[in-house]
C-alpha positions, -999 to 999 in steps of 0.1 A, spaced: 1 0 0 13 32 -10 3 70 -7 8 92 -36 6 130 -36 -5 147 -67 1 184 -74 -25 190 -103 -61 192 -93 -76 185 -126 -53 153 -129 -61 143 -92 -97 146 -98 -97 124 -129 -78 99 -110 -99 97 -79 -134 108 -92 -148 75 -101 -137 62 -66 -155 91 -48 -186 89 -70 -191 53 -58 -204 73 -26 -213 105 -40 -234 118 -12 -209 109 14 -180 124 -6 -200 156 -19 -178 178 0 -146 166 -14 -159 164 -49 -172 200 -47 -141 214 -34 -118 195 -58 -143 208 -86 -140 245 -73 -102 242 -73 -102 228 -109 -124 257 -120 -100 281 -104 -72 271 -127 -35 268 -118 -23 265 -83 11 269 -65 35 241 -72 56 222 -47 87 242 -57 70 277 -52 71 300 -24 35 296 -20 38 257 -18 27 257 19 -7 271 8 -14 247 -21 -38 219 -15 -26 185 -4 -39 159 -26 -33 124 -14 -46 90 -28 -39 56 -11 -33 27 -34 -35 -9 -27 -37 -42 -46 -75 -37 -50 -70 -1 -62 -79 31 -46 -82 25 -7 -87 61 3 -87 97 -8 -77 127 13 -78 165 8 -65 195 27 -66 231 19 -42 246 45 -46 255 73 -79 236 75 -86 201 87 -77 173 63 -109 157 46 -109 119 43 -131 95 22 -141 62 42 -109 43 48 -97 11 62 -73 11 93 -43 3 69 -50 31 46 -56 54 76 -23 43 90 -5 50 55 -19 84 55 -7 92 91 27 79 84 29 99 51 19 131 68 44 126 97 74 117 73 68 147 51 57 171 79 23 180 70 9 205 93 -26 192 103 -50 213 124 -75 186 124 -95 158 104 -131 156 91 -146 125 76 -172 97 79 -177 91 116 -155 59 121 -127 70 98 -124 103 114 -125 87 149 -97 62 138 -75 89 122 -79 112 152 -69 84 176 -40 72 156 -26 109 149 -29 116 187 -8 85 197 19 91 169 20 128 167 14 138 204 -16 160 194 -47 155 216 -77 150 194 -109 169 206 -143 165 190 -155 198 177 -187 190 158 -207 158 150 -227 163 118 -250 143 94 -250 144 58 -282 146 38 -292 142 3 -324 154 -15 -335 141 -48 -370 157 -49 -384 188 -28 -414 171 -9 -424 203 6 -423 240 -4 -431 261 25 -459 289 19 -449 312 46 -448 351 39 -420 363 17 -398 352 -11 -363 340 -20 -341 363 -40 -306 367 -50 -285 389 -25 -275 424 -37 -251 449 -27 -276 467 -5 -275 434 15 -239 428 19 -231 445 52 -259 426 70 -251 392 54 -214 399 65 -224 400 100 -248 371 96 -220 350 80 -197 358 109 -224 349 134 -231 317 114 -196 304 116 -194 312 154 -227 294 161 -218 264 141 -183 261 157 -165 264 121 -132 283 115 -140 318 113 -136 338 81 -109 364 81 -130 389 60 -166 383 61 -174 412 38 -151 400 11 -162 365 15 -201 375 10 -190 397 -19 -172 366 -34 -205 346 -29 -227 372 -46 -203 375 -76 -207 338 -81 -244 342 -77 -244 318 -50 -259 338 -22 -296 343 -14 -320 358 12 -356 353 22 -372 387 23 -404 394 42 -405 432 42 -370 428 59 -343 403 54 -353 374 74 -328 345 64 -298 335 44 -290 305 23 -262 298 -3 -249 271 -25 -214 259 -36 -194 227 -48 -215 221 -78 -208 190 -98 -223 170 -123 -237 148 -94 -251 175 -74 -248 207 -53 -243 216 -17 -265 239 2 -246 260 29 -246 290 51 -283 286 63 -288 314 88 -317 331 104 -311 358 130 -325 353 165 -353 378 162 -366 360 130 -364 321 142 -392 300 145 -410 317 118 -403 291 90 -378 312 72 -350 289 71 -372 261 59 -388 282 33 -353 293 19 -339 260 18 -367 244 0 -369 272 -24 -333 273 -33 -332 235 -36 -360 235 -59 -344 264 -80 -312 243 -83 -332 212 -95 -348 235 -121 -314 245 -133 -303 210 -137 -287 197 -107 -298 160 -100 -292 163 -62 -288 186 -34 -266 179 -3 -262 196 29 -243 192 63 -261 197 96 -252 196 132 -264 163 146 -272 181 181 -297 205 166 -329 186 163 -349 217 148 -329 220 117 -327 183 112 -366 181 114 -371 208 89 -347 193 64 -364 159 66 -398 177 61 -385 192 29 -373 158 15 -337 156 28 -328 120 36 -298 111 60 -268 95 43 -241 92 70 -226 108 100 -194 128 98 -170 140 126 -146 170 127 -118 167 152 -94 195 163 -57 187 170 -41 203 200 -3 208 203 14 186 228 
């Protein structure tokens, strides 16, 4: 069993895509990120001064073919596909021998748990569970909410409010903070990926990203505290999901916090079905 590091995203995606698509919903995050990176064009190579910022693209190959795939966009956590203990061990050995800097690991529950445990033992970094997530998939919108208001694309007039909401979303969700939320919001708006539910005032936010031929990921669902429990999040997710279906996406995916029964309930009512559990562990320095 060997670990191969690739430096060309398009070539890497061509190599690992068929393996990841065997579990397309489970691997939607990695597939979407790789597609976005490939669309972004050329990236720093291993010999450039920006190499430390280049994505880490790893594939584990064994006698039966591809055993695991890993992706890291430094300084974020490394993302893993489902993997055997042997493949996990191979990635840990490679990461240690090449001195990769890993802040954490994200992946299917058992894979992430085993990687975090082994990394803690061999690297001396305590692994702390940050968030337990569930991956959902939607093939048909079962229920379109009929509450007051409508979904529309975000505009420049919304950007300051949405920048504050984006910051609040990351904090509440326990995600890594965005360095410049206003610039981030402007980027999502320029890509036409950011939407709001409006009912006289801005009531909720929703976005999409990581579009591939297999589907698209719903993300950044946020309603400010004063507007919660009015159905706005449900309405915006359902409306955007249907819009994406109308535009040709065959599936929608989303990640939810397993500890939030309210959001999981409303997504299931829309028609989202749970696929698997994910775990995000942070690594603490010894």
